[in-house]
C-alpha positions as CSV (number, residue, x, y, z in Angstrom):
1,X,-37.6,-31.4,18.6
2,X,-35.1,-29.1,17.0
3,X,-35.9,-30.5,13.6
4,X,-39.5,-29.8,14.2
5,X,-38.7,-26.2,14.8
6,X,-37.0,-25.9,11.6
7,X,-33.5,-25.7,12.9
8,X,-31.2,-27.6,10.7
9,X,-27.4,-27.7,11.5
10,X,-24.9,-28.8,8.9
11,X,-21.8,-29.5,10.8
12,X,-19.6,-30.1,7.7
13,X,-20.6,-26.8,6.0
14,X,-20.1,-24.9,9.1
15,X,-16.7,-26.6,9.7
16,X,-15.5,-25.8,6.1
17,X,-16.7,-22.2,6.5
18,X,-14.9,-21.7,9.7
19,X,-11.7,-23.3,8.3
20,X,-11.7,-21.0,5.3
21,X,-12.3,-18.0,7.6
22,X,-9.4,-19.0,9.7
23,X,-7.2,-19.4,6.7
24,X,-8.0,-15.9,5.6
25,X,-7.3,-14.5,9.1
26,X,-3.9,-16.2,9.1
27,X,-2.9,-14.5,5.9
28,X,-4.0,-11.1,7.3
29,X,-2.3,-11.6,10.6
30,X,1.0,-12.7,9.2
31,X,1.1,-9.7,6.8
32,X,0.4,-7.3,9.8
33,X,3.0,-8.9,12.0
34,X,5.8,-8.3,9.5
35,X,7.7,-11.4,10.5
36,X,11.5,-11.7,10.1
37,X,12.9,-14.8,8.2
38,X,14.1,-16.1,11.6
39,X,10.4,-16.2,12.9
40,X,9.1,-18.2,10.0
41,X,9.6,-21.6,11.7
42,X,7.8,-20.3,14.8
43,X,5.0,-18.9,12.5
44,X,4.7,-22.4,10.8
45,X,4.5,-24.3,14.1
46,X,1.9,-21.8,15.3
47,X,-0.2,-22.4,12.1
48,X,0.1,-26.1,12.4
49,X,-0.9,-26.0,16.1
50,X,-3.9,-23.8,15.3
51,X,-5.3,-26.0,12.5
52,X,-8.8,-27.0,12.8
53,X,-9.1,-30.8,12.9
54,X,-9.9,-32.4,9.7
55,X,-13.4,-33.4,11.0
56,X,-15.6,-31.7,13.6
57,X,-14.7,-32.4,17.2
58,X,-18.2,-33.2,18.1
59,X,-19.2,-36.8,17.3
60,X,-22.8,-37.1,16.2
61,X,-25.3,-39.4,18.1
62,X,-26.4,-42.5,16.4
63,X,-30.2,-41.8,16.7
64,X,-31.2,-45.2,15.5
65,X,-29.0,-46.9,18.1
66,X,-30.3,-44.6,20.8
67,X,-33.9,-45.4,19.9
68,X,-33.3,-49.1,20.7
69,X,-32.2,-48.3,24.2
70,X,-34.3,-47.8,27.3
71,X,-34.4,-44.2,28.7
72,X,-31.8,-44.8,31.4
73,X,-29.5,-46.5,28.9
74,X,-30.0,-43.7,26.4
75,X,-29.3,-41.1,29.2
76,X,-26.1,-43.0,30.1
77,X,-25.1,-43.2,26.4
78,X,-25.7,-39.6,25.8
79,X,-23.8,-38.6,28.8
80,X,-20.8,-40.7,27.8
81,X,-20.8,-39.1,24.3
82,X,-21.1,-35.6,25.9
83,X,-18.2,-36.3,28.1
84,X,-16.1,-37.6,25.2
85,X,-17.0,-34.5,23.1
86,X,-16.0,-32.2,26.0
87,X,-12.7,-34.0,26.4
88,X,-12.0,-33.7,22.7
89,X,-12.8,-29.9,22.8
90,X,-10.7,-29.4,25.9
91,X,-7.6,-31.1,24.3
92,X,-8.0,-29.0,21.2
93,X,-8.2,-25.8,23.2
94,X,-5.1,-26.8,25.2
95,X,-3.2,-27.5,21.9
96,X,-4.2,-24.1,20.5
97,X,-3.3,-22.3,23.8
98,X,0.2,-23.8,23.8
99,X,0.7,-23.1,20.1
100,X,-0.3,-19.5,20.7
101,X,1.8,-19.1,23.8
102,X,4.9,-20.6,22.1
103,X,4.5,-18.4,19.1
104,X,3.8,-15.2,21.1
105,X,7.0,-15.6,23.0
106,X,9.0,-15.5,19.6
107,X,7.5,-12.1,18.8
108,X,9.0,-8.7,19.5
109,X,7.2,-6.3,21.8
110,X,5.8,-4.4,18.9
111,X,4.6,-7.6,17.2
112,X,3.1,-8.7,20.4
113,X,1.0,-5.5,20.5
114,X,-0.1,-6.2,17.0
115,X,-1.0,-9.8,17.8
116,X,-2.9,-8.7,20.9
117,X,-5.0,-6.2,18.9
118,X,-5.6,-8.7,16.0
119,X,-6.6,-11.5,18.2
120,X,-8.9,-9.6,20.5
121,X,-12.4,-10.9,20.2
122,X,-14.6,-8.8,18.0
123,X,-17.3,-7.7,20.4
124,X,-18.7,-5.2,17.9
125,X,-19.9,-8.2,15.8
126,X,-21.9,-9.3,18.8
127,X,-23.7,-6.0,18.8
128,X,-24.7,-6.4,15.1
129,X,-21.8,-4.1,13.7
130,X,-19.9,-5.2,10.7
131,X,-16.3,-4.3,9.6
Protein backbone atom coordinates (compact mmCIF):
# COMPACT_ATOMS: atom_id res chain seq x y z
CA UNK A 1 0.00 0.00 0.00
CA UNK A 2 2.81 2.43 0.80
CA UNK A 3 4.28 1.92 -2.66
CA UNK A 4 0.93 2.68 -4.21
CA UNK A 5 0.86 6.00 -2.42
CA UNK A 6 4.24 6.91 -3.88
CA UNK A 7 6.16 6.62 -0.63
CA UNK A 8 9.55 5.09 -1.29
CA UNK A 9 12.01 4.60 1.53
CA UNK A 10 15.70 4.01 0.81
CA UNK A 11 17.10 2.73 4.11
CA UNK A 12 20.68 2.59 2.81
CA UNK A 13 20.72 6.17 1.61
CA UNK A 14 19.06 7.44 4.78
CA UNK A 15 21.56 5.47 6.90
CA UNK A 16 24.48 7.02 4.99
CA UNK A 17 23.06 10.52 5.33
CA UNK A 18 22.51 10.10 9.07
CA UNK A 19 26.02 8.70 9.51
CA UNK A 20 27.60 11.65 7.66
CA UNK A 21 25.55 14.10 9.71
CA UNK A 22 26.66 12.42 12.93
CA UNK A 23 30.32 12.58 11.83
CA UNK A 24 29.94 16.31 11.21
CA UNK A 25 28.29 16.86 14.60
CA UNK A 26 31.11 14.96 16.35
CA UNK A 27 33.73 17.30 14.89
CA UNK A 28 31.72 20.35 15.95
CA UNK A 29 31.10 18.99 19.45
CA UNK A 30 34.73 18.08 20.03
CA UNK A 31 35.83 21.57 18.97
CA UNK A 32 33.35 23.25 21.32
CA UNK A 33 34.31 21.04 24.28
CA UNK A 34 38.00 22.05 24.17
CA UNK A 35 39.09 18.64 25.42
CA UNK A 36 42.30 18.24 27.36
CA UNK A 37 44.76 15.63 26.08
CA UNK A 38 43.91 13.45 29.09
CA UNK A 39 40.26 13.38 27.91
CA UNK A 40 41.08 12.06 24.43
CA UNK A 41 40.77 8.37 25.38
CA UNK A 42 37.31 9.06 26.88
CA UNK A 43 36.34 10.96 23.70
CA UNK A 44 37.50 8.10 21.49
CA UNK A 45 35.54 5.57 23.57
CA UNK A 46 32.47 7.83 23.36
CA UNK A 47 32.75 8.15 19.57
CA UNK A 48 33.18 4.38 19.22
CA UNK A 49 30.18 3.70 21.46
CA UNK A 50 28.02 6.17 19.55
CA UNK A 51 28.85 4.83 16.09
CA UNK A 52 25.94 3.92 13.93
CA UNK A 53 25.91 0.24 13.05
CA UNK A 54 27.42 -0.64 9.69
CA UNK A 55 24.00 -1.72 8.50
CA UNK A 56 20.56 -0.46 9.48
CA UNK A 57 19.17 -1.98 12.68
CA UNK A 58 15.81 -2.73 11.09
CA UNK A 59 15.85 -5.97 9.14
CA UNK A 60 13.67 -5.85 6.05
CA UNK A 61 10.82 -8.27 5.50
CA UNK A 62 11.16 -10.90 2.81
CA UNK A 63 7.97 -10.08 0.96
CA UNK A 64 8.19 -13.12 -1.31
CA UNK A 65 8.46 -15.47 1.67
CA UNK A 66 5.61 -13.67 3.44
CA UNK A 67 3.39 -14.01 0.37
CA UNK A 68 3.70 -17.80 0.59
CA UNK A 69 2.36 -17.89 4.16
CA UNK A 70 -1.21 -17.99 5.37
CA UNK A 71 -2.48 -14.82 7.04
CA UNK A 72 -2.02 -16.15 10.60
CA UNK A 73 1.49 -17.41 9.75
CA UNK A 74 2.33 -14.09 8.09
CA UNK A 75 1.12 -12.17 11.14
CA UNK A 76 3.23 -14.38 13.42
CA UNK A 77 6.30 -13.94 11.21
CA UNK A 78 5.82 -10.17 11.04
CA UNK A 79 5.40 -9.98 14.81
CA UNK A 80 8.60 -11.95 15.38
CA UNK A 81 10.50 -9.66 13.00
CA UNK A 82 9.06 -6.60 14.71
CA UNK A 83 10.15 -7.91 18.13
CA UNK A 84 13.66 -8.64 16.82
CA UNK A 85 13.89 -5.13 15.36
CA UNK A 86 12.75 -3.60 18.65
CA UNK A 87 15.31 -5.63 20.59
CA UNK A 88 18.09 -4.48 18.26
CA UNK A 89 17.03 -0.84 18.64
CA UNK A 90 16.81 -1.13 22.43
CA UNK A 91 20.29 -2.66 22.62
CA UNK A 92 21.67 0.14 20.46
CA UNK A 93 19.99 2.81 22.60
CA UNK A 94 21.41 1.23 25.75
CA UNK A 95 24.91 1.16 24.23
CA UNK A 96 24.68 4.84 23.26
CA UNK A 97 23.34 5.80 26.69
CA UNK A 98 26.20 4.05 28.45
CA UNK A 99 28.78 5.62 26.14
CA UNK A 100 27.31 9.06 26.76
CA UNK A 101 27.12 8.62 30.54
CA UNK A 102 30.71 7.38 30.76
CA UNK A 103 32.06 10.25 28.63
CA UNK A 104 29.94 12.88 30.37
CA UNK A 105 31.40 11.87 33.73
CA UNK A 106 34.90 12.63 32.37
CA UNK A 107 33.99 16.25 31.55
CA UNK A 108 34.48 19.32 33.70
CA UNK A 109 31.40 21.19 34.88
CA UNK A 110 31.94 23.80 32.15
CA UNK A 111 32.29 21.10 29.49
CA UNK A 112 29.16 19.39 30.78
CA UNK A 113 27.23 22.63 30.26
CA UNK A 114 28.49 22.82 26.67
CA UNK A 115 27.66 19.15 26.12
CA UNK A 116 24.16 19.66 27.56
CA UNK A 117 23.51 22.62 25.27
CA UNK A 118 24.95 20.96 22.17
CA UNK A 119 23.07 17.69 22.59
CA UNK A 120 19.70 19.24 23.41
CA UNK A 121 17.12 18.18 20.80
CA UNK A 122 16.66 20.90 18.23
CA UNK A 123 12.96 21.56 18.64
CA UNK A 124 13.18 24.63 16.41
CA UNK A 125 13.69 22.29 13.45
CA UNK A 126 10.42 20.57 14.28
CA UNK A 127 8.71 23.92 13.88
CA UNK A 128 10.16 24.47 10.42
CA UNK A 129 13.00 26.79 11.47
CA UNK A 130 16.52 26.22 10.21
CA UNK A 131 19.91 27.15 11.68
